[in-house]
C-alpha positions, 0 to 999 in steps of 0.5 A: 112189803113184809115178811111172813111165816107159817106152820101146817100140820095134822097135829097141833103145835104150840103158838110159841113156834110161830111167834119165834119164827116171826120174831126172827124176821121182824126186821122185814115188817117192823110196823106190826105183827099179826098171827092167824090160827084159822076160822077167822081167829086173829091174835097179837103177840109180844112184837105186835104194835100197841093197837093190835095188842089191845084189839086182839087176844094174845096168841100165848098158850094156844095150840093149833094145827095151823098158823099164819104169821105176818110182819108188816112194813107199811108201804101202800095204805098205811092204815090198819086196814092193810094188815094181813092175812086177808081171809074169806070166812065162807070159803075158808081161804087165808092169804098173805102177800110179800111184795108189790103189785104195781098194776093193782089199780088197773086190775081193780078197775078191770076185774073188781069194780063191783067188789067191796074192799076193806083197804086200798092195798095192792095185796087185797086186790091180789087176794080178791083177784084170786077169789074171782079167777083162781090160779089164773090170777097170777098171770095178770100180776105185774110186780115182785111177790111171794104169795101164799094161801091156805084153803082149809076146806081142801087142806091145800096150801098154794104159793107163788113166787114172782117171775124174776125171783125178787121176793123169796119163799123158803119151805121145809117139810119135816116129820109131817109138818110143813113150814114156810118163811120169807127167810130161812131163819124163820124156819130154823127159829121154830126148832123143827128143822136142824141146821145141817149143811147141804153140801150140794148147795154149798158146792154150787155156791162156791162155784157160782157165788150163789146157790141156785133155787130150789137148793139152799146150803142147808138140808131140808130147806128149799127155795121156791124157784122164780116163776114157779108155783107150789102146792102142798096137800096136807092130806096127801103129804105131797109137794108139787112145784111147777113153772107158770111162766118162762121167757121164750124167744120169738125174734122180731126184726121190727125196729123199736123207735125211741118214742116207743121205748120212751112210752114203755119207761114212762109206764113202768115208772108210773106203775112203780110210783105206788106207795105212801112213803118216802122213796129214793133212787140209787143213782150211779154215774152210769146209763141205767140209773141215769135213765131211771132218774130221768123218768122218775123225775117226771113223776116226783121232782123232789125224789132223793138220789143216793150215791156211795163212794170211797176215797181213792177207790173205783167206787168213786163216781161222784162226778158222773152221778152228779151229772146224772142228777143235774140232768134231771134236776134231782138232789143227790146225797153222797154217802161215804163208805168207811175206809177202815170198818170196825170188826163189828161192821165187818161182822154185820156184812158177813151175817147180813145174808144167809148164804156165803157171799164173795164180797160185802153187799152195798145194799146193806150200807146204802139201806142203813143210810136210807133208813136214817133219812126216813126212806122206805123204798129204794129204786135199783136199776138192775136189768139192762146189762143182762137184756141188752148186753152190758157186760164185757163178757158178751163181747168176749163170747162173740169173739170166742164164737168167731174163733171157736173152730180154731180153739177146738184144735188147741191141746189143753196141755199147751194152755197155762194150768190156771186156764185148763179146767175153764177151757175144758168146761167151755168145750163141754158146756158151750160158749154160753157158759163163759160168764159163769166160768169167768165168775167162779171162785173155785174150780170144780176140781177143787170143790170135788176134792173138798167134797171127797174130804167131807165124805160127800157124794159128788153132784152133777156139775153146777153148770149142767144143773142150771142148763138142765133146769133151763131145758126142762122149762124151755126145750128150744133153748139151744136153738137160740142165737149164742148171745141170746143164750147168754142173755137167757142164762143171765136172766134165768140164773144170775138175776133171780138167784144172785142179784135180786137175792143178794139185794133182798136180805141186806135191804130188808135187814134195814126194813127197806123195800128194794124195787127193780123197775127194769125187771118188769116182765113185759119189758123183758119179754119185749126187748129180749125178743128184739132180734138185732139187740146186739148189733154193733156190740163190737163198738159199744156195750148195750148198743141198742140201749145206748142209742135210746138213752143218748137222747135223754142223758148228758154226753159226759155219762157215756165217757165213764167205764162200767162201775156200779155200786160196790164196796171197797173190799180190797181196802177193807181186807188189806192187812186186816187181822182176820182173827176177829172172825175166828169161826170163819177165818179159813173160809174168808181167807180163801175167799180173799185169796180168790178175789184178789188172785 
């Protein structure tokens, strides 16, 4: 788990640019920094650790057309042998990986038993797997990753982002210079790209609460889409991106018994145990994290559990979280969220992410506390709600479908004004768009008005944009059953462009690796294709998942309504003087009004 940056050009650039880039994202890899300039030439810089500075010459005052910069957060094989980039001098290929490959031990045994390794890292396994299999290597990886390599012979760069978008990859191509980084600030730090607003990305973010990849809210900065590969040819000055994986639907009516579900979760949690550092579980009072705690406790009976709470607020679920911990014999630590944060704390939450958010992310507070406890890895139970139907809007969509023929005859003008635009959009984009409509903070009419005031072009509707992306990859999308379409969109967009994105930057700001065991792509493929997964949804949310975990969780857990990890934003902003946030006052006041209206 790390952060990286790179610069590739026909003309030489000063090493100061790559140093500025990796320095701006040093929080992603505080343990060491290494700069690579090609031809097996490694260098240290001011933020490298003492050992690296003694071992390698300084990169200062060097000019080169090629730089790779790597900040390491040591998780697997803590020795210096695990430092990246990895290079093959004969083939002139350099390679960097940010993330974790959970099945690397199995891959090493299956494909690379005769290879000589210099480390025990998952990253080197991925590198040598590429050298052996070429582009096909990515299909064997189970994990979260952004991977980049440069082939100096062909002058081609290739990059891959994991299937669920858990690890980021940003890039820009300006004035014949290709720049990439794990965060946008790593690109801006080079000074080669101006910070200008991309109003299409901003408009979509205002509607969807997060800007969908490959767009960002900044001009010339792009985000590689989840499950996509990128290829850049320096000689042709051309960038090509394409999908290497997408979720498909082949309905299975075979009923999966608990014994099979049990085996699946044991395998996932076994694989996710990789790493030679302290790990902890984000444990709420719900079924999802309680299930992960049950399985992880079998591998690590001393694993810590962390829960956040605020007095007199809905985030207080200590009673149920304690029951989940007691059920598996794990120790739980309760972390109290401050009720009256200082202006400095508010500013930290506002600047923790590179794009505007409608609410502060709990991951920042939780990761800060975890870091103080010496923890480097946090497990997050994201996933089952989107796969198994755990949100109330799955039930609402089913009800709308039942009365859809009636709704089509209802004149829009008879509805309350605040519902009219949503009703029109629901008819236009289909009932499967309801979750996106229910989450929007601004209506598209308001956003169009905002863009007109700025003199900007009006892009296509954000829901149309996302649907076109889905159909480009999966032409049979509209043939799916309605609730499967809802689930597909939640996995395609809301997980990869919102949840994982919103967890990565706040947690990595504290140098904490966030893992999502339920987002194993084989698990998602298997249970998404279970045909009767929404049977009895009218009785219980997540009916099939509930049936499985009733055999392992306390009865008390099923009494609690859905809460999850969230921050007490109502209390934070109640009567808060926003003058401390002068530069963002108007935006934040509007956000406050939207959230509580």
